[in-house]
N, CA, C and O of each residue as an XYZ file, in Angstrom:
840
protein
N      -9.093    -36.054     44.222
C      -8.341    -35.205     45.134
C      -8.889    -33.780     45.102
O      -8.156    -32.829     44.828
N     -10.208    -33.640     45.390
C     -10.831    -32.327     45.327
C     -10.327    -31.370     46.394
O     -10.470    -30.156     46.247
N      -9.743    -31.888     47.461
C      -9.251    -31.024     48.533
C      -7.798    -30.628     48.345
O      -7.178    -30.093     49.265
N      -7.243    -30.883     47.161
C      -5.914    -30.388     46.813
C      -6.083    -29.081     46.068
O      -6.811    -29.017     45.077
N      -5.417    -28.043     46.535
C      -5.523    -26.717     45.932
C      -4.334    -26.462     45.020
O      -3.184    -26.645     45.419
N      -4.619    -26.037     43.791
C      -3.574    -25.639     42.841
C      -3.596    -24.121     42.753
O      -4.634    -23.524     42.466
N      -2.442    -23.494     43.002
C      -2.420    -22.030     42.902
C      -1.071    -21.548     42.382
O      -0.051    -22.226     42.504
N      -1.104    -20.360     41.802
C       0.105    -19.709     41.330
C       0.885    -19.188     42.532
O       0.309    -18.618     43.458
N       2.196    -19.387     42.506
C       3.048    -18.973     43.620
C       3.736    -17.655     43.287
O       4.157    -17.419     42.154
N       3.839    -16.797     44.314
C       4.405    -15.464     44.118
C       5.488    -15.114     45.134
O       6.404    -14.357     44.816
N       5.401    -15.647     46.340
C       6.205    -15.156     47.453
C       7.490    -15.958     47.624
O       7.584    -17.113     47.209
N       8.482    -15.312     48.248
C       9.784    -15.932     48.423
C       9.712    -17.176     49.296
O      10.403    -18.160     49.034
N       8.874    -17.138     50.339
C       8.771    -18.324     51.195
C       8.139    -19.497     50.447
O       8.441    -20.652     50.745
N       7.261    -19.212     49.477
C       6.698    -20.276     48.655
C       7.776    -20.880     47.751
O       7.788    -22.086     47.506
N       8.678    -20.029     47.261
C       9.759    -20.521     46.420
C      10.717    -21.404     47.217
O      11.258    -22.375     46.688
N      10.922    -21.071     48.472
C      11.761    -21.917     49.313
C      11.094    -23.270     49.547
O      11.772    -24.294     49.632
N       9.768    -23.275     49.649
C       9.050    -24.551     49.785
C       9.216    -25.397     48.526
O       9.358    -26.617     48.615
N       9.200    -24.758     47.351
C       9.444    -25.472     46.098
C      10.851    -26.055     46.094
O      11.047    -27.214     45.727
N      11.817    -25.262     46.498
C      13.204    -25.718     46.534
C      13.354    -26.940     47.443
O      13.999    -27.918     47.064
N      12.771    -26.888     48.622
C      12.871    -28.000     49.557
C      12.183    -29.247     49.019
O      12.643    -30.366     49.247
N      11.075    -29.048     48.302
C      10.383    -30.199     47.724
C      11.205    -30.813     46.594
O      11.239    -32.035     46.447
N      11.866    -29.977     45.799
C      12.758    -30.511     44.767
C      13.861    -31.369     45.396
O      14.150    -32.465     44.915
N      14.468    -30.871     46.463
C      15.524    -31.622     47.142
C      14.999    -32.980     47.614
O      15.687    -33.994     47.501
N      13.779    -32.984     48.142
C      13.194    -34.229     48.653
C      12.882    -35.210     47.522
O      13.250    -36.382     47.603
N      12.206    -34.740     46.466
C      11.760    -35.634     45.399
C      12.942    -36.235     44.653
O      12.959    -37.432     44.366
N      13.931    -35.401     44.339
C      15.063    -35.861     43.535
C      16.232    -36.364     44.395
O      17.274    -36.752     43.867
N      16.053    -36.353     45.716
C      17.147    -36.745     46.605
C      18.416    -35.993     46.213
O      19.480    -36.580     46.017
N      18.266    -34.671     46.104
C      19.322    -33.818     45.550
C      20.143    -33.161     46.643
O      19.647    -32.874     47.733
N      21.399    -32.932     46.330
C      22.243    -32.104     47.195
C      21.706    -30.685     47.145
O      21.487    -30.169     46.049
N      21.480    -30.023     48.288
C      20.917    -28.664     48.276
C      21.673    -27.700     47.380
O      21.071    -26.784     46.819
N      22.981    -27.884     47.234
C      23.733    -26.936     46.412
C      23.427    -27.089     44.926
O      23.764    -26.210     44.133
N      22.796    -28.189     44.541
C      22.445    -28.394     43.143
C      20.975    -28.092     42.861
O      20.549    -28.147     41.708
N      20.203    -27.777     43.879
C      18.780    -27.481     43.696
C      18.605    -26.046     43.209
O      19.495    -25.209     43.363
N      17.458    -25.784     42.626
C      17.154    -24.436     42.161
C      17.150    -23.459     43.328
O      16.638    -23.767     44.404
N      17.715    -22.301     43.114
C      17.724    -21.253     44.127
C      16.322    -20.681     44.303
O      15.621    -20.437     43.321
N      15.914    -20.468     45.546
C      14.607    -19.843     45.794
C      14.562    -18.427     45.232
O      13.508    -17.959     44.801
N      15.708    -17.744     45.237
C      15.751    -16.390     44.678
C      15.602    -16.416     43.159
O      14.961    -15.534     42.587
N      16.190    -17.426     42.495
C      16.003    -17.562     41.056
C      14.540    -17.850     40.732
O      13.979    -17.259     39.809
N      13.931    -18.743     41.478
C      12.511    -19.035     41.282
C      11.669    -17.783     41.470
O      10.732    -17.538     40.711
N      12.003    -16.995     42.477
C      11.277    -15.759     42.762
C      11.383    -14.800     41.576
O      10.389    -14.198     41.171
N      12.590    -14.659     41.021
C      12.800    -13.775     39.878
C      12.007    -14.266     38.667
O      11.394    -13.463     37.963
N      12.014    -15.569     38.422
C      11.245    -16.127     37.308
C       9.763    -15.807     37.468
O       9.104    -15.392     36.514
N       9.243    -16.002     38.675
C       7.830    -15.754     38.935
C       7.462    -14.287     38.756
O       6.347    -13.971     38.342
N       8.387    -13.398     39.064
C       8.115    -11.962     38.993
C       8.327    -11.389     37.596
O       8.000    -10.229     37.346
N       8.877    -12.201     36.676
C       9.244    -11.669     35.371
C       8.716    -12.526     34.227
O       9.437    -12.857     33.286
N       7.460    -12.866     34.333
C       6.773    -13.508     33.220
C       6.725    -15.014     33.243
O       6.028    -15.619     32.428
N       7.457    -15.647     34.168
C       7.397    -17.096     34.283
C       6.175    -17.533     35.064
O       5.389    -16.702     35.519
N       6.017    -18.833     35.218
C       4.864    -19.370     35.926
C       5.314    -20.506     36.841
O       5.891    -21.493     36.386
N       5.045    -20.354     38.122
C       5.339    -21.395     39.102
C       4.044    -21.692     39.849
O       3.446    -20.799     40.449
N       3.624    -22.931     39.810
C       2.380    -23.344     40.451
C       2.669    -24.431     41.459
O       3.569    -25.250     41.278
N       1.893    -24.423     42.521
C       2.046    -25.431     43.553
C       0.739    -26.137     43.848
O      -0.339    -25.559     43.710
N       0.844    -27.399     44.256
C      -0.302    -28.178     44.721
C      -0.190    -28.285     46.230
O       0.823    -28.750     46.753
N      -1.225    -27.856     46.926
C      -1.203    -27.787     48.395
C      -2.265    -28.708     48.974
O      -3.397    -28.770     48.494
N      -1.868    -29.414     50.012
C      -2.773    -30.286     50.751
C      -2.571    -29.996     52.236
O      -1.499    -30.242     52.789
N      -3.620    -29.469     52.872
C      -3.544    -29.136     54.303
C      -2.331    -28.249     54.595
O      -1.565    -28.515     55.521
N      -2.165    -27.186     53.787
C      -1.094    -26.205     53.945
C       0.299    -26.764     53.699
O       1.291    -26.123     54.046
N       0.386    -27.956     53.103
C       1.674    -28.560     52.789
C       1.832    -28.643     51.270
O       0.927    -29.107     50.577
N       2.966    -28.201     50.759
C       3.234    -28.272     49.331
C       3.559    -29.715     48.959
O       4.510    -30.292     49.486
N       2.779    -30.297     48.060
C       2.991    -31.695     47.687
C       3.346    -31.854     46.210
O       3.624    -32.964     45.757
N       3.337    -30.754     45.459
C       3.714    -30.830     44.052
C       3.907    -29.432     43.490
O       3.408    -28.454     44.048
N       4.629    -29.344     42.389
C       4.872    -28.039     41.766
C       5.216    -28.219     40.303
O       5.580    -29.310     39.866
N       5.097    -27.131     39.549
C       5.543    -27.075     38.157
C       6.076    -25.673     37.916
O       5.498    -24.691     38.381
N       7.192    -25.586     37.179
C       7.816    -24.293     36.909
C       8.125    -24.161     35.425
O       8.693    -25.070     34.821
N       7.750    -23.026     34.838
C       8.050    -22.757     33.441
C       8.432    -21.301     33.241
O       8.134    -20.448     34.077
N       9.094    -21.027     32.127
C       9.497    -19.660     31.824
C       9.344    -19.413     30.326
O       9.167    -20.355     29.553
N       9.410    -18.156     29.921
C       9.233    -17.786     28.526
C      10.468    -18.188     27.716
O      11.601    -17.969     28.144
N      10.234    -18.775     26.552
C      11.311    -19.165     25.649
C      10.928    -18.749     24.230
O       9.788    -18.365     23.971
N      11.887    -18.830     23.327
C      11.639    -18.425     21.943
C      12.452    -19.293     21.001
O      13.618    -19.585     21.267
N      11.840    -19.705     19.904
C      12.558    -20.346     18.813
C      12.028    -19.756     17.510
O      10.820    -19.677     17.283
N      12.942    -19.358     16.689
C      12.588    -18.620     15.481
C      11.731    -17.411     15.891
O      12.204    -16.566     16.650
N      10.501    -17.310     15.415
C       9.673    -16.148     15.751
C       8.570    -16.476     16.765
O       7.689    -15.655     17.019
N       8.628    -17.669     17.333
C       7.547    -18.099     18.228
C       7.986    -18.065     19.688
O       9.016    -18.628     20.058
N       7.186    -17.393     20.504
C       7.367    -17.431     21.949
C       6.510    -18.551     22.522
O       5.378    -18.766     22.087
N       7.055    -19.254     23.489
C       6.327    -20.347     24.118
C       6.780    -20.463     25.572
O       7.655    -19.720     26.017
N       6.188    -21.384     26.296
C       6.577    -21.653     27.682
C       7.409    -22.926     27.717
O       6.980    -23.975     27.236
N       8.600    -22.824     28.288
C       9.414    -24.015     28.528
C       9.182    -24.443     29.978
O       9.506    -23.716     30.917
N       8.621    -25.626     30.134
C       8.295    -26.154     31.458
C       9.503    -26.933     31.969
O       9.679    -28.107     31.641
N      10.320    -26.281     32.761
C      11.633    -26.826     33.090
C      11.589    -27.976     34.084
O      12.351    -28.934     33.957
N      10.712    -27.892     35.064
C      10.728    -28.914     36.116
C       9.334    -29.040     36.719
O       8.620    -28.051     36.883
N       8.964    -30.268     37.044
C       7.691    -30.551     37.713
C       7.877    -31.785     38.571
O       8.605    -32.702     38.193
N       7.230    -31.814     39.712
C       7.375    -32.969     40.588
C       6.247    -33.066     41.595
O       5.605    -32.070     41.929
N       6.011    -34.285     42.077
C       5.001    -34.561     43.102
C       5.637    -35.453     44.151
O       6.369    -36.385     43.818
N       5.364    -35.175     45.404
C       5.883    -36.003     46.495
C       5.554    -37.473     46.234
O       4.471    -37.801     45.750
N       6.490    -38.336     46.556
C       6.357    -39.754     46.229
C       5.041    -40.340     46.718
O       4.376    -41.070     45.984
N       4.663    -40.027     47.945
C       3.456    -40.637     48.510
C       2.171    -40.100     47.891
O       1.097    -40.657     48.117
N       2.268    -39.028     47.116
C       1.090    -38.450     46.470
C       1.065    -38.724     44.964
O       0.164    -38.257     44.266
N       2.032    -39.465     44.466
C       2.034    -39.792     43.050
C       0.957    -40.837     42.760
O       0.682    -41.705     43.589
N       0.354    -40.745     41.581
C      -0.700    -41.677     41.203
C      -2.093    -41.202     41.527
O      -3.055    -41.941     41.320
N      -2.235    -39.971     42.039
C      -3.538    -39.416     42.387
C      -3.992    -38.321     41.421
O      -4.963    -37.618     41.702
N      -3.309    -38.167     40.298
C      -3.725    -37.173     39.318
C      -3.258    -35.762     39.593
O      -3.687    -34.826     38.919
N      -2.379    -35.592     40.581
C      -1.929    -34.248     40.937
C      -1.044    -33.660     39.842
O      -1.134    -32.471     39.535
N      -0.189    -34.494     39.254
C       0.652    -34.015     38.167
C      -0.174    -33.511     36.992
O       0.159    -32.490     36.392
N      -1.252    -34.222     36.660
C      -2.101    -33.775     35.557
C      -2.804    -32.468     35.905
O      -2.933    -31.591     35.051
N      -3.257    -32.327     37.145
C      -3.883    -31.065     37.548
C      -2.914    -29.898     37.397
O      -3.296    -28.821     36.941
N      -1.667    -30.115     37.782
C      -0.670    -29.059     37.650
C      -0.439    -28.711     36.184
O      -0.377    -27.533     35.831
N      -0.311    -29.723     35.325
C      -0.076    -29.458     33.916
C      -1.285    -28.787     33.259
O      -1.112    -27.898     32.426
N      -2.491    -29.192     33.614
C      -3.667    -28.564     33.032
C      -3.815    -27.119     33.506
O      -4.270    -26.257     32.754
N      -3.431    -26.860     34.749
C      -3.443    -25.483     35.233
C      -2.406    -24.650     34.492
O      -2.653    -23.490     34.163
N      -1.248    -25.245     34.232
C      -0.219    -24.553     33.455
C      -0.721    -24.289     32.035
O      -0.487    -23.217     31.477
N      -1.397    -25.252     31.470
C      -1.975    -25.088     30.131
C      -2.965    -23.929     30.108
O      -2.930    -23.097     29.201
N      -3.845    -23.873     31.100
C      -4.842    -22.807     31.154
C      -4.167    -21.440     31.254
O      -4.544    -20.499     30.556
N      -3.173    -21.344     32.125
C      -2.462    -20.069     32.284
C      -1.798    -19.660     30.976
O      -1.860    -18.493     30.588
N      -1.164    -20.611     30.291
C      -0.481    -20.306     29.048
C      -1.452    -19.769     28.003
O      -1.157    -18.772     27.344
N      -2.599    -20.411     27.843
C      -3.593    -19.945     26.888
C      -4.099    -18.553     27.251
O      -4.265    -17.702     26.377
N      -4.341    -18.322     28.522
C      -4.834    -17.018     28.958
C      -3.810    -15.916     28.720
O      -4.174    -14.747     28.591
N      -2.541    -16.278     28.662
C      -1.487    -15.292     28.475
C      -0.922    -15.286     27.055
O       0.142    -14.719     26.810
N      -1.625    -15.906     26.135
C      -1.296    -15.782     24.730
C      -0.292    -16.778     24.180
O       0.254    -16.560     23.099
N      -0.033    -17.867     24.896
C       0.914    -18.878     24.427
C       0.157    -20.086     23.889
O      -0.855    -20.503     24.452
N       0.660    -20.638     22.795
C       0.005    -21.786     22.176
C       0.825    -23.063     22.286
O       0.402    -24.114     21.805
N       1.999    -22.983     22.916
C       2.890    -24.139     22.976
C       3.615    -24.174     24.316
O       4.091    -23.150     24.807
N       3.691    -25.366     24.898
C       4.528    -25.625     26.070
C       5.441    -26.792     25.704
O       4.981    -27.794     25.158
N       6.733    -26.663     26.005
C       7.699    -27.728     25.747
C       8.391    -28.140     27.038
O       8.509    -27.347     27.972
N       8.841    -29.376     27.082
C       9.682    -29.857     28.175
C      10.380    -31.131     27.707
O      10.076    -31.643     26.629
N      11.291    -31.634     28.492
C      11.949    -32.899     28.159
C      11.547    -33.969     29.162
O      11.172    -33.676     30.297
N      11.635    -35.226     28.710
C      11.389    -36.337     29.633
C      12.223    -37.528     29.203
O      12.615    -37.650     28.043
N      12.483    -38.390     30.146
C      13.292    -39.582     29.939
C      12.461    -40.628     29.200
O      11.445    -41.075     29.734
N      12.852    -41.036     27.991
C      12.049    -42.012     27.240
C      12.010    -43.388     27.872
O      11.160    -44.203     27.513
N      12.921    -43.672     28.815
C      12.923    -44.973     29.474
C      12.023    -45.030     30.705
O      11.836    -46.098     31.286
N      11.465    -43.882     31.106
C      10.530    -43.861     32.224
C       9.124    -44.065     31.663
O       8.489    -43.129     31.179
N       8.655    -45.308     31.740
C       7.410    -45.679     31.071
C       6.213    -44.866     31.538
O       5.388    -44.459     30.721
N       6.106    -44.625     32.839
C       4.958    -43.890     33.352
C       4.967    -42.447     32.859
O       3.921    -41.897     32.517
N       6.155    -41.833     32.823
C       6.239    -40.472     32.317
C       5.893    -40.414     30.834
O       5.181    -39.514     30.388
N       6.403    -41.381     30.077
C       6.115    -41.413     28.647
C       4.621    -41.581     28.400
O       4.052    -40.907     27.541
N       3.987    -42.471     29.145
C       2.552    -42.682     28.994
C       1.774    -41.424     29.370
O       0.842    -41.026     28.671
N       2.165    -40.807     30.475
C       1.481    -39.584     30.923
C       1.571    -38.497     29.856
O       0.569    -37.860     29.529
N       2.765    -38.285     29.315
C       2.960    -37.203     28.361
C       2.299    -37.484     27.021
O       1.584    -36.634     26.491
N       2.533    -38.681     26.464
C       2.059    -38.978     25.112
C       0.594    -39.393     25.113
O      -0.188    -38.914     24.291
N       0.219    -40.280     26.027
C      -1.132    -40.835     26.008
C      -2.152    -39.903     26.661
O      -3.240    -39.698     26.123
N      -1.810    -39.347     27.802
C      -2.791    -38.542     28.534
C      -2.783    -37.084     28.089
O      -3.838    -36.535     27.770
N      -1.607    -36.445     28.061
C      -1.558    -35.036     27.666
C      -1.580    -34.863     26.151
O      -1.944    -33.797     25.653
N      -1.190    -35.911     25.410
C      -1.197    -35.900     23.952
C      -0.161    -34.941     23.367
O      -0.432    -34.211     22.413
N       1.010    -34.963     23.953
C       2.115    -34.229     23.353
C       2.570    -34.970     22.104
O       2.217    -36.131     21.901
N       3.364    -34.287     21.259
C       4.051    -34.959     20.181
C       5.552    -34.863     20.452
O       6.017    -33.999     21.195
N       6.286    -35.770     19.830
C       7.734    -35.840     20.014
C       8.391    -35.787     18.645
O       8.088    -36.603     17.775
N       9.284    -34.834     18.455
C      10.015    -34.711     17.202
C      11.528    -34.715     17.411
O      12.291    -34.750     16.446
N      11.962    -34.680     18.678
C      13.398    -34.554     18.944
C      13.834    -35.549     20.004
O      13.163    -35.736     21.019
N      14.975    -36.185     19.749
C      15.610    -37.086     20.714
C      17.025    -36.560     20.964
O      17.779    -36.312     20.023
N      17.374    -36.393     22.244
C      18.674    -35.833     22.616
C      19.468    -36.884     23.390
O      18.976    -37.446     24.369
N      20.669    -37.139     22.959
C      21.537    -38.116     23.607
C      22.314    -37.440     24.729
O      23.049    -36.478     24.503
N      22.137    -37.970     25.966
C      22.858    -37.474     27.149
C      22.790    -35.943     27.233
O      23.807    -35.262     27.361
N      21.584    -35.440     27.159
C      21.348    -33.999     27.043
C      21.981    -33.188     28.162
O      22.598    -32.155     27.905
N      21.834    -33.644     29.401
C      22.305    -32.875     30.556
C      23.624    -33.389     31.118
O      24.109    -32.882     32.129
N      24.205    -34.391     30.468
C      25.413    -34.974     31.019
C      25.113    -35.691     32.325
O      23.984    -36.125     32.554
N      26.115    -35.816     33.178
C      25.939    -36.499     34.466
C      25.216    -35.577     35.427
O      25.668    -34.461     35.683
N      24.096    -36.037     35.960
C      23.339    -35.262     36.948
C      23.548    -35.907     38.312
O      23.429    -37.125     38.445
N      23.860    -35.102     39.328
C      24.283    -35.673     40.606
C      23.153    -36.053     41.550
O      23.422    -36.577     42.630
N      21.887    -35.808     41.180
C      20.808    -36.114     42.119
C      20.589    -37.614     42.212
O      21.078    -38.383     41.384
N      19.841    -38.016     43.242
C      19.638    -39.426     43.519
C      18.886    -40.188     42.448
O      19.059    -41.400     42.326
N      18.044    -39.504     41.658
C      17.275    -40.182     40.623
C      18.063    -40.402     39.337
O      17.807    -41.361     38.609
N      19.022    -39.518     39.052
C      19.702    -39.557     37.758
C      21.181    -39.922     37.826
O      21.800    -40.174     36.792
N      21.744    -39.953     39.007
C      23.186    -40.160     39.130
C      23.610    -41.483     38.498
O      23.025    -42.531     38.771
N      24.631    -41.421     37.653
C      25.169    -42.608     37.022
C      24.434    -43.057     35.775
O      24.808    -44.058     35.164
N      23.389    -42.329     35.386
C      22.608    -42.688     34.212
C      22.825    -41.669     33.101
O      22.969    -40.475     33.366
N      22.847    -42.138     31.867
C      22.863    -41.213     30.738
C      21.541    -40.445     30.707
O      20.485    -41.007     30.997
N      21.603    -39.182     30.361
C      20.398    -38.347     30.388
C      19.850    -38.163     28.971
O      19.719    -37.037     28.490
N      19.532    -39.279     28.308
C      18.830    -39.201     27.028
C      17.429    -38.654     27.285
O      16.793    -38.995     28.283
N      16.957    -37.807     26.381
C      15.664    -37.163     26.588
C      14.900    -37.014     25.275
O      15.484    -36.773     24.218
N      13.573    -37.166     25.372
C      12.651    -36.707     24.351
C      12.288    -35.258     24.668
O      12.265    -34.868     25.835
N      12.008    -34.466     23.649
C      11.380    -33.169     23.854
C       9.892    -33.303     23.578
O       9.485    -33.682     22.480
N       9.088    -32.991     24.578
C       7.637    -32.985     24.426
C       7.200    -31.625     23.912
O       7.639    -30.588     24.408
N       6.328    -31.641     22.908
C       5.745    -30.410     22.380
C       4.232    -30.502     22.573
O       3.563    -31.361     21.998
N       3.718    -29.602     23.392
C       2.292    -29.613     23.753
C       1.635    -28.429     23.061
O       1.693    -27.298     23.545
N       1.004    -28.707     21.909
C       0.355    -27.650     21.126
C      -1.051    -27.427     21.689
O      -1.961    -28.224     21.458
N      -1.207    -26.353     22.415
C      -2.391    -26.155     23.242
C      -3.650    -25.867     22.440
O      -4.756    -26.010     22.963
N      -3.506    -25.465     21.184
C      -4.669    -25.183     20.346
C      -4.950    -26.309     19.351
O      -5.843    -26.190     18.512
N      -4.196    -27.387     19.444
C      -4.449    -28.564     18.620
C      -5.822    -29.123     19.000
O      -6.108    -29.274     20.188
N      -6.683    -29.435     18.016
C      -8.007    -29.975     18.342
C      -7.955    -31.189     19.257
O      -8.862    -31.392     20.065
N      -6.891    -32.012     19.142
C      -6.780    -33.180     20.024
C      -6.637    -32.758     21.478
O      -7.019    -33.496     22.386
N      -6.083    -31.563     21.697
C      -5.907    -31.050     23.058
C      -7.145    -30.289     23.505
O      -7.605    -30.453     24.635
N      -7.691    -29.449     22.613
C      -8.833    -28.621     22.973
C     -10.051    -29.446     23.320
O     -10.900    -29.011     24.098
N     -10.145    -30.647     22.743
C     -11.305    -31.492     23.007
C     -11.234    -32.207     24.345
O     -12.187    -32.871     24.754
N     -10.102    -32.070     25.025
C      -9.983    -32.685     26.345
C     -10.443    -31.693     27.400
O     -10.329    -30.484     27.198
N     -10.969    -32.187     28.539
C     -11.446    -31.276     29.580
C     -10.320    -30.394     30.098
O      -9.162    -30.809     30.152
N     -10.680    -29.158     30.482
C      -9.720    -28.233     31.055
C     -10.169    -27.858     32.468
O     -11.332    -27.519     32.683
N      -9.255    -27.919     33.418
C      -9.550    -27.460     34.765
C      -9.661    -25.949     34.764
O      -9.011    -25.281     33.960
N     -10.460    -25.411     35.636
C     -10.642    -23.972     35.722
C     -10.055    -23.446     37.023
O     -10.375    -23.955     38.097
N      -9.204    -22.437     36.937
C      -8.699    -21.776     38.132
C      -9.799    -20.900     38.708
O     -10.596    -20.381     37.927
N      -9.905    -20.694     40.036
C      -8.960    -21.276     40.975
C      -9.204    -22.766     41.171
O     -10.345    -23.227     41.167
N      -8.133    -23.500     41.339
C      -8.215    -24.942     41.450
C      -8.024    -25.305     42.903
O      -6.890    -25.512     43.333
N      -9.039    -25.388     43.637
C      -8.904    -25.724     45.044
C      -8.431    -27.257     45.068
O      -8.232    -27.826     46.142
N       1.070    -47.519     34.467
C       1.389    -48.689     33.762
C       0.571    -48.812     32.492
O      -0.116    -49.813     32.286
N       0.640    -47.810     31.648
C      -0.116    -47.775     30.407
C       0.772    -48.021     29.203
O       1.995    -47.902     29.281
N       0.156    -48.359     28.111
C       0.844    -48.469     26.828
C       0.167    -47.508     25.869
O      -1.053    -47.540     25.710
N       0.949    -46.657     25.232
C       0.405    -45.708     24.269
C       0.655    -46.216     22.863
O       1.778    -46.585     22.518
N      -0.393    -46.234     22.051
C      -0.241    -46.553     20.634
C       0.251    -45.299     19.940
O      -0.394    -44.253     20.010
N       1.382    -45.395     19.276
C       1.925    -44.214     18.614
C       1.998    -44.435     17.125
O       2.067    -45.569     16.651
N       1.982    -43.352     16.399
C       1.907    -43.363     14.944
C       2.952    -42.391     14.438
O       3.063    -41.260     14.911
N       3.714    -42.862     13.466
C       4.834    -42.082     12.929
C       4.432    -41.505     11.583
O       4.072    -42.238     10.662
N       4.497    -40.181     11.479
C       4.108    -39.522     10.240
C       4.883    -38.225     10.103
O       4.873    -37.394     11.011
N       5.550    -38.045      8.983
C       6.289    -36.811      8.712
C       7.272    -36.506      9.841
O       7.358    -35.377     10.323
N       8.009    -37.538     10.252
C       9.033    -37.405     11.291
C       8.465    -36.994     12.649
O       9.179    -36.410     13.464
N       7.212    -37.285     12.896
C       6.573    -36.895     14.143
C       5.849    -38.092     14.744
O       5.229    -38.878     14.028
N       5.931    -38.222     16.058
C       5.195    -39.268     16.769
C       3.874    -38.703     17.279
O       3.840    -37.630     17.881
N       2.780    -39.437     17.032
C       1.476    -39.037     17.538
C       0.903    -40.179     18.365
O       1.180    -41.350     18.106
N       0.112    -39.829     19.348
C      -0.606    -40.862     20.090
C      -1.988    -41.057     19.483
O      -2.523    -40.149     18.847
N      -2.560    -42.221     19.673
C      -3.888    -42.484     19.139
C      -4.505    -43.646     19.883
O      -3.807    -44.570     20.301
N      -5.816    -43.597     20.048
C      -6.547    -44.746     20.584
C      -7.422    -45.359     19.496
O      -8.161    -46.308     19.755
N      -7.341    -44.818     18.275
C      -8.127    -45.308     17.159
C      -7.242    -46.111     16.212
O      -6.023    -45.935     16.210
N      -7.842    -46.999     15.401
C      -7.055    -47.714     14.396
C      -6.366    -46.717     13.471
O      -6.943    -45.694     13.104
N      -5.140    -47.024     13.102
C      -4.341    -46.111     12.306
C      -4.012    -46.724     10.959
O      -3.777    -47.926     10.836
N      -4.002    -45.860      9.952
C      -3.506    -46.254      8.639
C      -2.068    -45.776      8.511
O      -1.658    -44.840      9.198
N      -1.307    -46.411      7.638
C       0.046    -45.949      7.395
C       1.054    -46.638      8.297
O       0.746    -47.610      8.987
N       2.265    -46.105      8.271
C       3.382    -46.718      8.981
C       3.245    -46.550     10.483
O       2.864    -45.480     10.958
N       3.552    -47.593     11.228
C       3.575    -47.539     12.688
C       4.960    -47.905     13.169
O       5.733    -48.555     12.466
N       5.257    -47.477     14.373
C       6.528    -47.889     14.967
C       6.288    -48.214     16.430
O       5.389    -47.664     17.065
N       7.100    -49.109     16.949
C       7.058    -49.474     18.355
C       8.332    -49.013     19.019
O       9.426    -49.259     18.511
N       8.200    -48.340     20.162
C       9.346    -47.903     20.926
C       9.491    -48.849     22.104
O       8.668    -48.836     23.019
N      10.526    -49.663     22.087
C      10.705    -50.673     23.118
C      11.570    -50.118     24.248
O      12.642    -49.558     24.018
N      11.076    -50.288     25.471
C      11.825    -49.884     26.652
C      12.521    -51.101     27.223
O      11.850    -52.054     27.620
N      13.849    -51.102     27.278
C      14.562    -52.301     27.766
C      14.319    -52.525     29.247
O      14.838    -53.482     29.821
């Protein structure tokens, strides 16, 4: 998808395009979608909002903001999505790699987000492809969510921790701005899940998706 452009978003009309895309992807009631003005404020005050554009149409986005735990500042990647008809073309990975590049350039070594452990494709993308680690499991983290994708489902979530200076991450290719059904073998060590494509020594665990 070389003709898909990834760029940082700054303007209010771009934020409204993000809002409308969120409503479409999640089949959400507009009153529950992110405010374009809130997105604008985040973008103007240290956050990062990126969009994937195809023929002047927004087909994907990722949004993150500055967070802190203990003495470490990091980027919390709150929401990311790609239009249904464009999923499976690597656009989500391009957005995440662009977010990774921006974070490193701005002095951040960690990006975190949550994902549904029962969504196999998301789990594979995060653990196998991006090589995040998982140390936290949250039961019904967000409570009942009214959008079309989550309504009526418990919102159990893993927290993904993407350590951007980890050698396993640095050795993977990085996209450079401007940017114009798997099974992951996981290994349990010191209360942490790691992905691996190599034979592993020590204890292993299998996470079964019902």
